[in-house]
Backbone as JSON Lines, residues from 0, in Angstrom:
{"i":0,"aa":"M","n":[-50.4,-10.56,37.86],"ca":[-50.53,-12.0,37.8],"c":[-49.23,-12.6,38.32]}
{"i":1,"aa":"K","n":[-49.35,-13.68,39.07],"ca":[-48.2,-14.37,39.64],"c":[-48.33,-15.87,39.41]}
{"i":2,"aa":"V","n":[-47.22,-16.59,39.56],"ca":[-47.24,-18.04,39.49],"c":[-46.47,-18.61,40.68]}
{"i":3,"aa":"K","n":[-46.85,-19.8,41.07],"ca":[-46.15,-20.55,42.13],"c":[-45.98,-21.97,41.61]}
{"i":4,"aa":"I","n":[-44.75,-22.48,41.67],"ca":[-44.43,-23.81,41.18],"c":[-44.23,-24.75,42.37]}
{"i":5,"aa":"F","n":[-44.81,-25.93,42.27],"ca":[-44.66,-26.98,43.29],"c":[-44.1,-28.22,42.62]}
{"i":6,"aa":"D","n":[-43.22,-28.95,43.32],"ca":[-42.6,-30.15,42.76],"c":[-42.31,-31.13,43.9]}
{"i":7,"aa":"F","n":[-42.93,-32.3,43.83],"ca":[-42.78,-33.3,44.89],"c":[-42.69,-34.7,44.31]}
{"i":8,"aa":"E","n":[-42.15,-35.63,45.11],"ca":[-42.07,-37.02,44.69],"c":[-43.31,-37.82,45.09]}
{"i":9,"aa":"D","n":[-44.19,-37.22,45.87],"ca":[-45.4,-37.9,46.32],"c":[-46.61,-37.0,46.07]}
{"i":10,"aa":"E","n":[-47.67,-37.56,45.53],"ca":[-48.85,-36.75,45.19],"c":[-49.53,-36.16,46.42]}
{"i":11,"aa":"K","n":[-49.47,-36.83,47.54],"ca":[-50.08,-36.29,48.76],"c":[-49.32,-35.07,49.26]}
{"i":12,"aa":"D","n":[-47.98,-35.09,49.13],"ca":[-47.19,-33.92,49.51],"c":[-47.53,-32.72,48.63]}
{"i":13,"aa":"L","n":[-47.71,-32.97,47.35],"ca":[-48.11,-31.9,46.42],"c":[-49.47,-31.34,46.8]}
{"i":14,"aa":"E","n":[-50.4,-32.22,47.06],"ca":[-51.75,-31.8,47.45],"c":[-51.72,-30.96,48.73]}
{"i":15,"aa":"N","n":[-50.99,-31.4,49.73],"ca":[-50.91,-30.66,50.99],"c":[-50.25,-29.29,50.8]}
{"i":16,"aa":"A","n":[-49.21,-29.23,49.99],"ca":[-48.52,-27.96,49.76],"c":[-49.43,-26.96,49.05]}
{"i":17,"aa":"I","n":[-50.16,-27.41,48.05],"ca":[-51.07,-26.51,47.33],"c":[-52.2,-26.05,48.24]}
{"i":18,"aa":"N","n":[-52.78,-26.96,49.0],"ca":[-53.85,-26.58,49.91],"c":[-53.37,-25.59,50.97]}
{"i":19,"aa":"S","n":[-52.14,-25.75,51.44],"ca":[-51.58,-24.81,52.42],"c":[-51.32,-23.45,51.8]}
{"i":20,"aa":"F","n":[-50.96,-23.43,50.53],"ca":[-50.65,-22.18,49.84],"c":[-51.89,-21.35,49.54]}
{"i":21,"aa":"L","n":[-52.97,-22.0,49.16],"ca":[-54.2,-21.28,48.77],"c":[-54.82,-20.57,49.96]}
{"i":22,"aa":"D","n":[-55.3,-19.35,49.71],"ca":[-56.04,-18.64,50.75],"c":[-57.08,-17.71,50.13]}
{"i":23,"aa":"D","n":[-57.85,-17.05,50.97],"ca":[-58.96,-16.22,50.51],"c":[-58.51,-14.89,49.91]}
{"i":24,"aa":"D","n":[-57.22,-14.54,50.06],"ca":[-56.72,-13.27,49.55],"c":[-56.16,-13.38,48.14]}
{"i":25,"aa":"M","n":[-56.53,-14.46,47.41],"ca":[-56.07,-14.62,46.04],"c":[-57.2,-15.13,45.17]}
{"i":26,"aa":"D","n":[-57.1,-14.81,43.9],"ca":[-58.0,-15.36,42.89],"c":[-57.18,-16.32,42.04]}
{"i":27,"aa":"V","n":[-57.53,-17.59,42.07],"ca":[-56.82,-18.59,41.27],"c":[-57.35,-18.53,39.84]}
{"i":28,"aa":"I","n":[-56.44,-18.34,38.91],"ca":[-56.8,-18.27,37.5],"c":[-56.75,-19.66,36.88]}
{"i":29,"aa":"D","n":[-55.71,-20.42,37.21],"ca":[-55.55,-21.76,36.63],"c":[-54.56,-22.57,37.47]}
{"i":30,"aa":"I","n":[-54.7,-23.88,37.4],"ca":[-53.73,-24.8,38.0],"c":[-53.38,-25.82,36.93]}
{"i":31,"aa":"K","n":[-52.1,-25.89,36.6],"ca":[-51.59,-26.87,35.64],"c":[-50.92,-27.98,36.43]}
{"i":32,"aa":"Y","n":[-51.25,-29.22,36.12],"ca":[-50.77,-30.38,36.85],"c":[-50.02,-31.3,35.9]}
{"i":33,"aa":"Q","n":[-48.91,-31.87,36.37],"ca":[-48.11,-32.74,35.51],"c":[-47.48,-33.86,36.31]}
{"i":34,"aa":"I","n":[-47.41,-35.03,35.71],"ca":[-46.72,-36.19,36.29],"c":[-45.66,-36.65,35.3]}
{"i":35,"aa":"S","n":[-44.48,-36.92,35.81],"ca":[-43.46,-37.53,34.96],"c":[-42.85,-38.7,35.73]}
{"i":36,"aa":"S","n":[-42.34,-39.64,34.98],"ca":[-41.71,-40.8,35.61],"c":[-40.46,-41.19,34.83]}
{"i":37,"aa":"S","n":[-39.55,-41.78,35.55],"ca":[-38.33,-42.28,34.93],"c":[-37.84,-43.49,35.71]}
{"i":38,"aa":"I","n":[-36.9,-44.18,35.13],"ca":[-36.34,-45.36,35.79],"c":[-34.86,-45.12,36.03]}
{"i":39,"aa":"F","n":[-34.44,-45.3,37.26],"ca":[-33.04,-45.19,37.64],"c":[-32.64,-46.52,38.25]}
{"i":40,"aa":"S","n":[-31.75,-47.22,37.59],"ca":[-31.37,-48.58,37.98],"c":[-32.63,-49.43,37.88]}
{"i":41,"aa":"E","n":[-33.08,-50.0,38.99],"ca":[-34.31,-50.79,38.98],"c":[-35.46,-50.07,39.68]}
{"i":42,"aa":"E","n":[-35.25,-48.8,40.0],"ca":[-36.25,-48.03,40.73],"c":[-36.98,-47.08,39.79]}
{"i":43,"aa":"Q","n":[-38.31,-47.04,39.91],"ca":[-39.11,-46.1,39.14],"c":[-39.31,-44.84,39.97]}
{"i":44,"aa":"I","n":[-39.03,-43.69,39.37],"ca":[-39.09,-42.42,40.08],"c":[-40.22,-41.59,39.48]}
{"i":45,"aa":"Y","n":[-41.05,-41.03,40.36],"ca":[-42.16,-40.18,39.94],"c":[-41.9,-38.74,40.37]}
{"i":46,"aa":"C","n":[-42.4,-37.82,39.58],"ca":[-42.33,-36.4,39.9],"c":[-43.73,-35.81,39.67]}
{"i":47,"aa":"F","n":[-44.31,-35.28,40.72],"ca":[-45.63,-34.66,40.66],"c":[-45.43,-33.16,40.8]}
{"i":48,"aa":"S","n":[-45.87,-32.4,39.8],"ca":[-45.67,-30.96,39.85],"c":[-46.94,-30.22,39.44]}
{"i":49,"aa":"A","n":[-47.0,-28.98,39.89],"ca":[-48.15,-28.14,39.55],"c":[-47.7,-26.69,39.52]}
{"i":50,"aa":"M","n":[-48.37,-25.92,38.68],"ca":[-48.16,-24.49,38.62],"c":[-49.5,-23.82,38.89]}
{"i":51,"aa":"V","n":[-49.52,-22.96,39.89],"ca":[-50.72,-22.21,40.24],"c":[-50.55,-20.8,39.68]}
{"i":52,"aa":"V","n":[-51.49,-20.38,38.84],"ca":[-51.5,-19.03,38.29],"c":[-52.59,-18.27,39.06]}
{"i":53,"aa":"Y","n":[-52.2,-17.12,39.64],"ca":[-53.15,-16.42,40.51],"c":[-52.88,-14.92,40.51]}
{"i":54,"aa":"T","n":[-53.82,-14.18,41.05],"ca":[-53.65,-12.75,41.34],"c":[-53.99,-12.54,42.8]}
{"i":55,"aa":"E","n":[-53.35,-11.54,43.38],"ca":[-53.66,-11.2,44.76],"c":[-54.8,-10.17,44.78]}
{"i":56,"aa":"K","n":[-55.68,-10.3,45.75],"ca":[-56.81,-9.34,45.86],"c":[-56.35,-8.04,46.47]}
């Protein structure tokens, strides 16, 4: 069993990275998704992350 962690400031970047990573030579066991936000000065910062748990065929 293996894991791959993804972390981006934009949800579309996260989506593209996960879609590029996935292929037919793996069995995905689970995908955990998380969003966090914080405020720095007057700017709101988002963090979109995911962990893909998989096995290789």
